[in-house]
Structures are given as C-alpha cells and as structure tokens.
C-alpha positions, 0 to 999 in steps of 0.5 A: 593080201588080196585086192579092194575097190575104191570108188568116187562118184561125181554129178553135175547137172547141165548149166542153168539147170538145178540138181533136182533137174538133173537127168543122169543117175548113179547107183553104188554097192560096194558090198555087192561090188555093183555100180551103174549109171543112166541117163534119161532122154530129155524129150521123153516122159519123166524119164529123170525117174526112170533113170533113177529107178534103172540104178537104184534097183540094178544096184540094190538087186539081189541078181543084178541083170547082166545078160540081155536074157535077164535084162528083158524081164527086169525092164518089163517089171520096172516098167510096170511100176513106173506106168503103174505110178501115173495110171490113176493121175490126171495129166493135161493132154500133152503129158497123156500123150507123152506118157503113152510113149513111156520113158527112155534112158541109156543104162550101163552096169559093172559088176566084179567077181570072184575072189579077193586075189582073182577078179573078173568084171561083167558089164552090160550097156544099152545106149551111149553111157560108157565104160572105159577100163584103164591099166598101166595109163592105157585104155584095154577097152571102151564100150559101147562106144570107142570113137568119139565121133560115134556119139549122136542125138538118137542112141538106142535106149532102155525104154519103160514100155513093154511094147518096146523092150523086145526091140531093144535087146538087139541092142544090149552089149555085154563085155567081160574081162579080168581086173588086177590091181591098178586097174581103173573103171570109169563110168561116164554118161554120154557127153563126158564120155565123149569129151574123154575119148576126146582129151585121150586122143587130143589132150592127153594131159586133161584127161589124165587131170580129170581123172586125178581130180575124180580121185581125189573127189575134189568136187569144186574143182571138178565142177570148175573143169566141166564149166570151163569145158562147157564154156569153151566148147570142148563139152556138149552142155549136158548133165554129167555123171561119173564114177571112178572104180580103182582096183586096189592091192591090199585089204580095204582100211 
C-alpha cells in the first residue's frame, strides 16, 4: 500500500500589518517531499525578501542543502543575488547603512526520503523556527528549541552577507529520523512555536485544537484562534507561519 504526505499551510501577519508586510515565508514542493519556513528579522535590511528567497529556492532546488557543508555555498550564492538587486539602486542614507549589514532570517527545512514503505527524514535549521514531530499524540522531537523559555529576541540567523555566513555555520542544527504512517510534522516560526510548546505543557487541549483546525485548513478559525491568543497575551504579536505535514497510510488520491 505505501504511504503518502498530506500538508496544510497557514500564514498570518502580525496584528496591524498587511499581508504584503509579512516577514514569515513558507516553501513547499510535495513532489520532492520538501517543506520549509523562514522568518525575516524585522530590524535588518529587506529581510522579508530574504526570507522569501530562502524558502523559494530551497523548496525548488534540485538538491536542497541539508548539511552545514551544503548550506554555506548555497547561502553565499543567494546572498550575491540578493545584494545585486540593490547594488545599482539609489537608497536613502539610512537604508544604505542597513543594506551594508545585510538581511537575516531564521530558516528551517525538512525533506523526506526513501521508498513509499520505508521513509526517513532530515531537517536543517538555523535560528528559532521549530520542527515538532509527533507520533501517537506524543512529541518525538522538537528542535532546534524544545522549551518555550529558550526563545529570545536575538537568535542566530541565516545572513545574506558573505562576511557573516562562515560564523553562522556554528549555529546550524541538523537532525534526522524515521517516519511512519500517523506521524505529524509541524514547521512553525518562532512566535507560534513558542506558544504551541507552552500549550503542550499547560493546555494540551488548546494545542490539540490548533493542530486539528490546521489539519482541516480552516483558515477563518485559525485566524480567530491566533487573534484571540494575541489579545489575551498568550501569543506574542508577531507574524505566524505554519506547515503541517502528515504521513498517511495508502496511496495518495
């Protein structure tokens, strides 16, 4: 019979911002079994575009980087293209100052491999976007962060500037494992990841409801849930990006 993947995506900008201002981004390519999220750093230069470059090119790449050795030249090449876009443009002095520092983004990519009956997965992360792997209702793995108290405001991120890339490799985290029917993988940017991990410990029914609504692609209810949690202070007012991937028994329909 074999297995197949089913996935849903949800993106919501911070309250008071428009969709075009959202600095979170997602990339999916189900035929290649590749999924990723990125979260541009607000204070850096044009990080919204940098996050979108990362997710677009990683998802569509013929060989998406899954190791530090592969990630380094990949970031350098993307960074060159990112800088070239602005090189011949006239920018205000304050924008030029930010441009020299480059863009930064958290990045998390997940790939599945193997035959339809024997699956493995590998993920690569830099920053504070999280992969949460659950099986039979229990968390098998949460990385690169597993405790909501570990989220801060200055995570190590993927830079666009070549001078920063080599040092950033020390903070790249790679994990791998096996996947079987019934497994669920959540890719979450920092704000929703911190909220979800907190809910798993203090309000598991709330975490279960979020997962259920996401699995149904019920965007209006997801939006209402996020906005409610923001309003009561349970969820930081930040952009939200989430991908839910389920390993489902049987061939795809």
